[in-house]
DRENPA-3360 file (N, C-alpha, C; in nm, 2 decimals, always signed):
BEGIN
1 = XXXXXXXX = +7.91/+11.21/+9.73/+8.00/+11.12/+9.66/+8.03/+11.00/+9.75 ~ +8.02/+10.88/+9.70/+8.05/+10.76/+9.78/+8.21/+10.75/+9.80 ~ +8.24/+10.69/+9.91/+8.38/+10.66/+9.93/+8.39/+10.50/+9.93 ~ +8.49/+10.45/+9.86/+8.51/+10.31/+9.86/+8.64/+10.28/+9.93 ~ +8.63/+10.21/+10.04/+8.74/+10.17/+10.12/+8.81/+10.05/+10.06 ~ +8.94/+10.07/+10.03/+9.02/+9.97/+9.96/+9.13/+9.92/+10.06 ~ +9.14/+9.79/+10.09/+9.24/+9.74/+10.18/+9.35/+9.69/+10.10 ~ +9.48/+9.74/+10.13/+9.60/+9.69/+10.06/+9.67/+9.59/+10.16;
9 = XXXXXXXX = +9.71/+9.48/+10.10/+9.78/+9.38/+10.18/+9.90/+9.33/+10.11 ~ +10.01/+9.31/+10.18/+10.13/+9.25/+10.12/+10.11/+9.10/+10.11 ~ +10.16/+9.05/+10.00/+10.15/+8.90/+9.98/+10.29/+8.85/+9.95 ~ +10.31/+8.72/+9.93/+10.44/+8.66/+9.90/+10.49/+8.71/+9.76 ~ +10.40/+8.75/+9.67/+10.43/+8.79/+9.54/+10.42/+8.93/+9.51 ~ +10.38/+9.01/+9.60/+10.36/+9.16/+9.58/+10.25/+9.21/+9.67 ~ +10.14/+9.26/+9.62/+10.03/+9.32/+9.69/+9.90/+9.28/+9.64 ~ +9.80/+9.28/+9.72/+9.66/+9.26/+9.68/+9.58/+9.37/+9.73;
17 = XXXXXXXX = +9.46/+9.39/+9.67/+9.37/+9.50/+9.72/+9.23/+9.45/+9.70 ~ +9.14/+9.49/+9.79/+9.00/+9.45/+9.78/+8.92/+9.56/+9.85 ~ +8.80/+9.57/+9.81/+8.70/+9.66/+9.87/+8.60/+9.57/+9.95 ~ +8.61/+9.57/+10.08/+8.53/+9.48/+10.16/+8.38/+9.50/+10.14 ~ +8.34/+9.62/+10.11/+8.20/+9.66/+10.10/+8.14/+9.65/+9.95 ~ +8.23/+9.61/+9.86/+8.19/+9.61/+9.72/+8.22/+9.47/+9.66 ~ +8.12/+9.41/+9.61/+8.13/+9.27/+9.55/+8.22/+9.28/+9.42 ~ +8.32/+9.19/+9.42/+8.39/+9.18/+9.29/+8.51/+9.27/+9.27;
25 = XXXXXXXX = +8.53/+9.37/+9.36/+8.64/+9.46/+9.34/+8.77/+9.41/+9.41 ~ +8.85/+9.34/+9.33/+8.97/+9.28/+9.38/+9.08/+9.29/+9.27 ~ +9.20/+9.31/+9.31/+9.31/+9.31/+9.22/+9.44/+9.28/+9.29 ~ +9.55/+9.26/+9.21/+9.68/+9.24/+9.27/+9.79/+9.31/+9.18 ~ +9.90/+9.33/+9.24/+10.01/+9.40/+9.17/+10.14/+9.39/+9.24 ~ +10.25/+9.44/+9.18/+10.38/+9.43/+9.24/+10.41/+9.55/+9.33 ~ +10.35/+9.67/+9.30/+10.38/+9.79/+9.38/+10.24/+9.85/+9.42 ~ +10.25/+9.95/+9.51/+10.13/+10.02/+9.55/+10.08/+10.10/+9.43;
33 = XXXXXXXX = +10.17/+10.16/+9.35/+10.12/+10.24/+9.24/+10.05/+10.15/+9.14 ~ +10.10/+10.03/+9.12/+10.04/+9.94/+9.02/+9.90/+9.89/+9.08 ~ +9.90/+9.87/+9.20/+9.77/+9.83/+9.27/+9.66/+9.94/+9.24 ~ +9.70/+10.07/+9.27/+9.61/+10.18/+9.25/+9.56/+10.19/+9.10 ~ +9.65/+10.17/+9.01/+9.62/+10.17/+8.87/+9.53/+10.06/+8.83 ~ +9.56/+9.94/+8.88/+9.48/+9.82/+8.86/+9.34/+9.83/+8.92 ~ +9.33/+9.89/+9.04/+9.20/+9.91/+9.10/+9.11/+10.00/+9.02 ~ +9.17/+10.10/+8.97/+9.09/+10.19/+8.88/+9.04/+10.12/+8.76;
41 = XXXXXXXX = +9.12/+10.03/+8.70/+9.07/+9.95/+8.59/+8.96/+9.85/+8.63 ~ +8.97/+9.80/+8.75/+8.87/+9.71/+8.80/+8.74/+9.78/+8.82 ~ +8.74/+9.91/+8.87/+8.62/+9.99/+8.88/+8.56/+10.01/+8.75 ~ +8.64/+10.05/+8.65/+8.59/+10.07/+8.51/+8.52/+9.95/+8.46 ~ +8.59/+9.83/+8.47/+8.53/+9.71/+8.42/+8.40/+9.67/+8.49 ~ +8.39/+9.69/+8.62/+8.27/+9.66/+8.70/+8.16/+9.76/+8.66 ~ +8.19/+9.89/+8.64/+8.09/+9.98/+8.60/+8.04/+9.95/+8.46 ~ +8.13/+9.91/+8.37/+8.08/+9.86/+8.24/+7.98/+9.74/+8.25;
49 = XXXXXXXX = +8.02/+9.65/+8.33/+7.93/+9.53/+8.35/+7.80/+9.58/+8.41 ~ +7.80/+9.66/+8.50/+7.67/+9.71/+8.56/+7.59/+9.78/+8.46 ~ +7.65/+9.86/+8.38/+7.57/+9.93/+8.27/+7.51/+9.83/+8.17 ~ +7.59/+9.72/+8.14/+7.54/+9.62/+8.05/+7.42/+9.54/+8.11 ~ +7.42/+9.53/+8.24/+7.31/+9.46/+8.31/+7.20/+9.55/+8.36 ~ +7.19/+9.67/+8.31/+7.09/+9.77/+8.34/+7.10/+9.82/+8.48 ~ +7.21/+9.82/+8.54/+7.23/+9.87/+8.68/+7.31/+10.01/+8.66 ~ +7.25/+10.10/+8.59/+7.31/+10.22/+8.56/+7.34/+10.31/+8.68;
57 = XXXXXXXX = +7.25/+10.30/+8.78/+7.27/+10.38/+8.90/+7.39/+10.34/+8.98 ~ +7.41/+10.20/+8.99/+7.53/+10.15/+9.06/+7.65/+10.18/+8.98 ~ +7.64/+10.17/+8.84/+7.76/+10.20/+8.76/+7.80/+10.35/+8.78 ~ +7.71/+10.44/+8.78/+7.74/+10.58/+8.80/+7.80/+10.60/+8.94 ~ +7.74/+10.54/+9.04/+7.80/+10.55/+9.17/+7.94/+10.51/+9.18 ~ +7.97/+10.40/+9.12/+8.11/+10.35/+9.11/+8.21/+10.44/+9.04 ~ +8.16/+10.49/+8.93/+8.25/+10.58/+8.85/+8.28/+10.71/+8.93 ~ +8.18/+10.76/+9.01/+8.20/+10.89/+9.08/+8.26/+10.87/+9.22;
65 = XXXXXXXX = +8.28/+10.75/+9.26/+8.32/+10.72/+9.40/+8.47/+10.76/+9.41 ~ +8.50/+10.80/+9.53/+8.64/+10.83/+9.57/+8.70/+10.71/+9.63 ~ +8.82/+10.67/+9.60/+8.89/+10.55/+9.65/+8.98/+10.60/+9.77 ~ +8.96/+10.53/+9.88/+9.05/+10.55/+10.00/+9.13/+10.42/+10.02 ~ +9.26/+10.43/+10.02/+9.34/+10.31/+10.04/+9.39/+10.30/+10.18 ~ +9.37/+10.18/+10.24/+9.41/+10.15/+10.37/+9.52/+10.04/+10.38 ~ +9.62/+10.06/+10.46/+9.72/+9.96/+10.49/+9.75/+9.97/+10.63 ~ +9.82/+9.86/+10.68/+9.85/+9.86/+10.82/+9.98/+9.93/+10.85;
73 = XXXXXXXX = +10.01/+9.97/+10.97/+10.13/+10.05/+11.00/+10.26/+9.98/+10.97 ~ +10.26/+9.85/+10.99/+10.38/+9.77/+10.95/+10.41/+9.78/+10.80 ~ +10.31/+9.77/+10.72/+10.33/+9.78/+10.58/+10.37/+9.92/+10.53 ~ +10.31/+10.02/+10.60/+10.34/+10.15/+10.57/+10.49/+10.18/+10.59 ~ +10.54/+10.14/+10.71/+10.68/+10.17/+10.74/+10.78/+10.08/+10.66 ~ +10.73/+9.97/+10.62/+10.81/+9.88/+10.53/+10.82/+9.95/+10.39 ~ +10.71/+10.00/+10.34/+10.70/+10.06/+10.21/+10.78/+10.19/+10.20 ~ +10.76/+10.27/+10.31/+10.82/+10.40/+10.32/+10.94/+10.39/+10.42;
81 = XXXXXXXX = +11.03/+10.30/+10.39/+11.14/+10.28/+10.48/+11.23/+10.40/+10.51 ~ +11.22/+10.50/+10.42/+11.30/+10.62/+10.44/+11.26/+10.70/+10.56 ~ +11.14/+10.67/+10.61/+11.09/+10.75/+10.72/+11.14/+10.68/+10.85 ~ +11.21/+10.76/+10.93/+11.27/+10.71/+11.05/+11.16/+10.70/+11.16 ~ +11.14/+10.58/+11.21/+11.03/+10.57/+11.31/+11.05/+10.65/+11.43 ~ +11.17/+10.65/+11.49/+11.20/+10.73/+11.61/+11.17/+10.88/+11.59 ~ +11.23/+10.93/+11.48/+11.21/+11.08/+11.45/+11.06/+11.11/+11.42 ~ +10.99/+11.02/+11.35/+10.85/+11.04/+11.32/+10.77/+11.04/+11.45;
89 = XXXXXXXX = +10.80/+10.94/+11.54/+10.72/+10.93/+11.66/+10.74/+11.06/+11.74 ~ +10.86/+11.12/+11.75/+10.88/+11.25/+11.82/+10.80/+11.36/+11.75 ~ +10.80/+11.36/+11.62/+10.73/+11.46/+11.54/+10.58/+11.46/+11.57 ~ +10.52/+11.34/+11.59/+10.38/+11.34/+11.62/+10.34/+11.33/+11.77 ~ +10.45/+11.33/+11.85/+10.42/+11.33/+12.00/+10.39/+11.20/+12.05 ~ +10.44/+11.09/+11.99/+10.42/+10.96/+12.04/+10.55/+10.90/+12.09 ~ +10.54/+10.81/+12.19/+10.66/+10.74/+12.24/+10.72/+10.65/+12.13 ~ +10.85/+10.67/+12.10/+10.90/+10.60/+11.98/+10.90/+10.45/+12.00;
97 = XXXXXXXX = +10.92/+10.40/+12.13/+10.91/+10.26/+12.15/+10.77/+10.20/+12.12 ~ +10.67/+10.28/+12.16/+10.53/+10.24/+12.13/+10.51/+10.23/+11.98 ~ +10.56/+10.33/+11.90/+10.54/+10.33/+11.76/+10.61/+10.20/+11.69 ~ +10.73/+10.17/+11.74/+10.80/+10.06/+11.69/+10.72/+9.93/+11.72 ~ +10.67/+9.92/+11.84/+10.59/+9.80/+11.88/+10.46/+9.79/+11.79 ~ +10.40/+9.90/+11.77/+10.28/+9.90/+11.68/+10.32/+9.86/+11.54 ~ +10.43/+9.92/+11.49/+10.47/+9.89/+11.35/+10.52/+9.75/+11.33 ~ +10.56/+9.68/+11.44/+10.61/+9.54/+11.43/+10.50/+9.44/+11.47;
105 = XXXXXXXX = +10.38/+9.49/+11.49/+10.26/+9.41/+11.53/+10.29/+9.34/+11.67 ~ +10.36/+9.41/+11.75/+10.38/+9.35/+11.89/+10.27/+9.39/+11.98 ~ +10.22/+9.52/+11.96/+10.10/+9.56/+12.03/+9.99/+9.60/+11.93 ~ +9.87/+9.59/+11.96/+9.76/+9.62/+11.86/+9.75/+9.77/+11.84 ~ +9.71/+9.81/+11.72/+9.69/+9.95/+11.69/+9.54/+9.99/+11.73 ~ +9.54/+10.08/+11.82/+9.40/+10.14/+11.86/+9.36/+10.24/+11.76 ~ +9.23/+10.27/+11.76/+9.18/+10.37/+11.67/+9.23/+10.50/+11.70 ~ +9.26/+10.53/+11.83/+9.32/+10.66/+11.87/+9.46/+10.67/+11.82;
113 = XXXXXXXX = +9.54/+10.57/+11.83/+9.68/+10.57/+11.78/+9.68/+10.58/+11.63 ~ +9.59/+10.50/+11.56/+9.58/+10.51/+11.42/+9.55/+10.65/+11.37 ~ +9.46/+10.72/+11.43/+9.43/+10.85/+11.40/+9.55/+10.95/+11.42 ~ +9.62/+10.93/+11.53/+9.74/+11.01/+11.56/+9.84/+10.99/+11.45 ~ +9.87/+10.87/+11.42/+9.97/+10.84/+11.31/+9.92/+10.90/+11.18 ~ +9.80/+10.87/+11.14/+9.74/+10.92/+11.02/+9.75/+11.07/+11.01 ~ +9.70/+11.14/+11.11/+9.70/+11.29/+11.12/+9.85/+11.34/+11.11 ~ +9.94/+11.27/+11.18/+10.08/+11.31/+11.18/+10.14/+11.30/+11.04;
121 = XXXXXXXX = +10.10/+11.20/+10.96/+10.15/+11.18/+10.83/+10.09/+11.29/+10.73 ~ +9.97/+11.32/+10.75/+9.91/+11.42/+10.67/+9.97/+11.56/+10.70 ~ +10.00/+11.59/+10.83/+10.06/+11.71/+10.86/+10.20/+11.72/+10.80 ~ +10.28/+11.61/+10.81/+10.41/+11.60/+10.75/+10.40/+11.62/+10.60 ~ +10.31/+11.56/+10.54/+10.29/+11.58/+10.39/+10.27/+11.73/+10.36 ~ +10.18/+11.80/+10.44/+10.16/+11.94/+10.42/+10.29/+12.02/+10.44 ~ +10.36/+11.99/+10.55/+10.48/+12.06/+10.58/+10.58/+12.04/+10.47 ~ +10.59/+11.92/+10.42/+10.69/+11.89/+10.31/+10.65/+11.96/+10.18;
129 = XXXXXX = +10.52/+11.97/+10.15/+10.47/+12.03/+10.03/+10.50/+12.18/+10.02 ~ +10.52/+12.24/+10.14/+10.54/+12.38/+10.15/+10.69/+12.42/+10.14 ~ +10.78/+12.32/+10.13/+10.92/+12.35/+10.12/+10.96/+12.38/+9.98 ~ +11.05/+12.48/+9.97/+11.10/+12.52/+9.84/+11.25/+12.54/+9.86 ~ +11.33/+12.52/+9.75/+11.47/+12.53/+9.76/+11.51/+12.65/+9.67 ~ +11.61/+12.72/+9.72/+11.66/+12.84/+9.64/+11.76/+12.80/+9.54;
% end
């Protein structure tokens, strides 16, 4: 199964999304949820076009592809402002000052730090999904 990398970017009017490796896959919206919904519609429209132009193999690939959405750390913490950067940094074993600098684009995000943050978020999601209240 192919994976389509989708870049999410904040704009003055909301958000935009595009797939850098796929021609013509672009959309915009007011929220991340709207962007995701719109991007699925763009995939459907592009697949229909490809089928109409006898590119059935490419159309099938698009329909079966998994979408992976990417955004920068600053946008993540802006969107999920309920996550405390200091507490999250401690949770993932990162210096909280460094995480704030990364999330404010003061220092560049290395691939190692990106993976540490991403893995920490996925671990947190797993931990949260196992919580039940009596």
